[in-house]
C-alpha positions as CSV (number, residue, x, y, z in Angstrom):
1,M,239.8,194.0,150.3
2,S,237.3,196.2,148.5
3,D,236.5,199.7,149.4
4,V,232.9,198.6,150.3
5,S,234.0,196.0,152.8
6,E,236.4,198.5,154.4
7,Q,233.6,201.1,154.6
8,A,231.3,198.4,156.1
9,R,233.9,197.4,158.7
10,F,234.6,201.1,159.6
11,A,230.8,201.8,159.9
12,A,230.3,198.7,162.0
13,R,233.1,199.6,164.5
14,A,231.8,203.2,164.7
15,F,228.3,202.0,165.4
16,V,229.5,199.7,168.2
17,V,231.6,202.5,169.8
18,R,228.5,204.7,169.7
19,V,226.4,201.9,171.4
20,E,229.0,201.4,174.1
21,H,229.1,205.1,174.7
22,E,225.3,205.2,175.1
23,M,225.4,202.2,177.5
24,G,228.2,203.8,179.5
25,E,230.3,200.6,179.6
26,P,232.1,198.4,177.1
27,M,230.3,195.3,175.8
28,N,231.7,191.8,176.2
29,E,233.8,190.7,173.3
30,H,231.3,188.1,172.0
31,L,228.4,190.7,171.8
32,R,230.7,193.2,170.2
33,E,231.8,190.8,167.5
34,R,228.2,189.8,166.8
35,M,227.0,193.3,166.5
36,E,229.9,194.3,164.3
37,F,229.2,191.3,162.0
38,A,225.5,191.9,161.7
39,Y,226.0,195.6,161.0
40,E,228.7,194.9,158.5
41,M,226.7,192.3,156.6
42,G,223.6,194.6,156.6
43,Y,225.8,197.5,155.3
44,M,227.3,195.4,152.5
45,R,224.0,193.9,151.4
46,G,222.0,197.0,151.7
47,V,219.3,195.0,153.3
48,P,217.6,196.4,156.4
49,D,217.3,193.0,158.0
50,G,220.9,193.2,159.3
51,M,220.3,196.6,160.6
52,R,217.1,195.6,162.3
53,R,218.9,192.7,164.0
54,V,221.6,195.0,165.2
55,M,219.1,197.3,166.7
56,E,217.3,194.4,168.4
57,M,220.7,193.4,169.9
58,H,221.3,197.1,170.9
59,D,217.9,197.2,172.7
60,E,218.6,193.9,174.5
61,A,222.0,195.2,175.6
62,L,220.6,198.4,176.9
63,S,217.8,196.7,178.7
64,K,220.3,194.6,180.6
65,V,222.3,197.7,181.6
66,V,219.2,199.5,182.9
67,R,218.1,196.6,185.1
């Protein structure tokens, strides 16, 4: 495994932990995996589309917690 993919995986997990902390509760496993994957792919590609999708998912998850 390359250093870039390791960095991407680490960054994705750290992001998801931060989101869960902001939400105040853990995400379900499916959502966590989707967010990690989208963040990781965006990180590795250097394309903001992956990051934008992750932020959309983050906003959706937060809106469900607030309701």
